[in-house]
C-alpha positions as CSV (number, residue, x, y, z in Angstrom):
1,X,-17.2,21.1,-45.3
2,X,-20.9,21.8,-44.8
3,X,-21.6,18.1,-45.1
4,X,-19.2,17.4,-42.4
5,X,-20.9,19.8,-40.0
6,X,-24.2,18.3,-40.9
7,X,-22.9,14.7,-40.2
8,X,-21.7,16.0,-36.7
9,X,-25.2,17.1,-35.8
10,X,-26.8,13.9,-37.0
11,X,-24.7,11.6,-35.1
12,X,-24.1,13.0,-31.6
13,X,-21.7,11.0,-29.3
14,X,-23.4,8.4,-27.3
15,X,-24.1,9.0,-23.8
16,X,-21.7,6.4,-22.6
17,X,-18.9,8.1,-24.4
18,X,-19.9,11.4,-22.9
19,X,-19.9,9.8,-19.3
20,X,-16.6,8.0,-19.9
21,X,-15.0,11.4,-21.3
22,X,-16.3,13.4,-18.3
23,X,-15.2,10.6,-15.8
24,X,-11.5,10.2,-17.3
25,X,-11.2,14.0,-17.0
26,X,-11.5,14.0,-13.4
27,X,-8.3,13.7,-11.2
28,X,-9.8,11.4,-8.7
29,X,-10.5,8.9,-11.6
30,X,-6.5,8.9,-12.3
31,X,-5.9,8.7,-8.8
32,X,-8.2,5.8,-8.3
33,X,-6.6,4.1,-11.5
34,X,-3.0,4.6,-10.1
35,X,-4.0,3.2,-6.7
36,X,-5.8,0.2,-8.4
37,X,-2.7,-0.7,-10.6
38,X,-0.4,-0.4,-7.6
39,X,-2.5,-2.6,-5.5
40,X,-2.7,-5.1,-8.3
41,X,1.1,-5.0,-8.7
42,X,1.8,-5.3,-4.9
43,X,-0.8,-8.0,-4.5
44,X,0.7,-10.0,-7.3
45,X,4.2,-9.5,-6.3
46,X,3.4,-10.5,-2.6
47,X,1.7,-13.7,-4.0
48,X,4.7,-14.4,-6.2
49,X,7.1,-13.9,-3.1
50,X,5.2,-16.4,-1.2
51,X,5.1,-18.9,-4.2
52,X,9.0,-18.5,-4.5
53,X,9.6,-18.9,-0.7
54,X,7.2,-21.9,-0.4
55,X,9.1,-23.4,-3.4
56,X,12.4,-22.7,-1.6
57,X,11.0,-24.1,1.5
58,X,10.0,-27.4,-0.1
59,X,13.2,-27.8,-2.1
60,X,15.2,-27.5,1.0
61,X,13.1,-29.8,3.2
62,X,12.8,-32.5,0.4
63,X,16.6,-33.0,0.4
64,X,18.1,-31.4,3.7
65,X,21.3,-33.4,3.2
66,X,22.2,-31.8,-0.1
67,X,23.6,-28.4,-0.5
68,X,21.1,-25.4,0.1
69,X,23.0,-23.4,-2.3
70,X,21.4,-24.0,-5.7
71,X,17.9,-23.6,-4.5
72,X,19.0,-20.4,-2.7
73,X,20.4,-19.1,-5.9
74,X,17.3,-20.1,-8.0
75,X,14.9,-18.5,-5.4
76,X,17.1,-15.3,-5.0
77,X,17.2,-14.8,-9.0
78,X,13.4,-15.3,-9.2
79,X,13.1,-12.8,-6.3
80,X,15.4,-10.1,-8.1
81,X,13.7,-10.5,-11.3
82,X,10.3,-10.0,-9.6
83,X,11.5,-7.0,-7.7
84,X,13.1,-5.6,-10.8
85,X,10.1,-5.9,-13.0
86,X,8.0,-4.4,-10.3
87,X,10.5,-1.5,-9.9
88,X,10.3,-0.9,-13.7
89,X,6.6,-0.8,-13.6
90,X,6.4,1.6,-10.7
91,X,8.9,3.7,-12.5
92,X,7.2,3.7,-15.6
93,X,4.0,5.0,-14.1
94,X,5.7,8.0,-12.8
95,X,8.0,8.7,-15.9
96,X,5.1,8.5,-18.5
97,X,3.4,11.7,-17.1
98,X,6.7,13.5,-16.6
99,X,8.0,12.6,-20.0
100,X,4.8,13.8,-21.7
101,X,5.1,17.3,-19.8
102,X,8.7,17.6,-20.8
103,X,7.8,16.7,-24.4
104,X,4.9,19.3,-24.7
105,X,7.0,21.9,-23.1
106,X,9.9,21.5,-25.7
107,X,7.6,21.6,-28.5
108,X,5.7,24.8,-27.4
109,X,9.2,26.4,-26.9
110,X,10.1,25.5,-30.3
111,X,7.0,27.0,-31.6
112,X,7.4,30.1,-29.8
113,X,11.1,30.3,-31.0
114,X,9.6,30.8,-34.4
115,X,10.0,27.3,-36.1
116,X,7.6,26.6,-39.0
117,X,4.8,24.3,-38.2
118,X,6.4,21.6,-40.4
119,X,9.6,21.9,-38.8
120,X,8.1,21.4,-35.3
121,X,6.4,18.3,-36.5
122,X,9.7,16.8,-37.9
123,X,11.5,17.7,-34.6
124,X,8.8,16.4,-32.6
125,X,9.0,12.8,-34.1
126,X,12.7,13.0,-33.8
127,X,12.2,14.2,-30.2
128,X,9.7,11.3,-29.5
129,X,11.9,8.6,-30.7
130,X,14.9,10.0,-28.7
131,X,13.0,10.4,-25.6
132,X,11.4,7.0,-25.7
133,X,14.8,5.6,-26.3
134,X,16.5,7.3,-23.4
135,X,13.7,6.4,-21.2
136,X,13.8,2.9,-22.0
137,X,17.5,2.6,-21.6
138,X,17.2,4.2,-18.0
139,X,14.3,1.9,-17.1
140,X,16.1,-1.2,-18.2
141,X,19.4,-0.1,-16.2
142,X,17.4,0.6,-13.1
143,X,15.5,-2.5,-13.2
144,X,18.6,-4.6,-13.8
145,X,20.1,-2.7,-11.0
146,X,17.2,-3.4,-8.5
147,X,17.2,-7.2,-9.9
148,X,20.9,-7.6,-9.1
149,X,20.6,-6.0,-5.6
150,X,17.5,-8.0,-4.8
151,X,19.0,-11.2,-6.0
152,X,22.1,-10.7,-4.0
153,X,20.1,-9.7,-1.0
154,X,17.8,-12.5,-1.3
155,X,20.5,-15.1,-1.7
156,X,22.2,-14.0,1.6
157,X,19.1,-13.9,3.5
158,X,18.2,-17.4,2.2
159,X,21.7,-19.0,3.0
160,X,22.0,-17.0,6.3
161,X,18.7,-18.8,7.5
162,X,20.6,-22.0,7.4
163,X,18.7,-23.5,4.4
164,X,15.7,-23.7,6.5
165,X,12.8,-21.3,6.8
166,X,11.9,-21.5,10.3
167,X,8.1,-21.3,9.9
168,X,5.8,-20.4,7.2
169,X,4.4,-17.7,9.4
170,X,7.5,-15.7,8.2
171,X,5.9,-14.9,4.9
172,X,2.3,-15.4,5.8
173,X,0.3,-12.6,7.4
């Protein structure tokens, strides 16, 4: 044990590690990361939206005599999947901290109720699996719901436009 204490004094943490630790303990760092991730998600989804709509426009203008139903279905399914995945990522960013707080609260309550330490560890493992499974199921259900609503809404918008997007200015800012 004395050797471990001496090893700690001989190998202090690097300054980069200390700076990173101090930086990550600040709330504004987490706010910045949160905003950065959402900016990347929104930017990529906007670019995908423009890509899908430009593909749809080119598919419809390439063969105006054929039915516009199939390209509209393909485009609406792609839009639905994109919005479903985006909603799942957004929900996951909110769910993770809330789940961790709930998990810690339950473990603390179990400890205060007088459970032995080994029992709390076993219950914590069971609780972790159960919470992860439940959160995963809920995220998938909500993502599928958003994807289905987005696909149906996108299909009706694309078909309602008469198979033609009036101008590319509609989706280019």
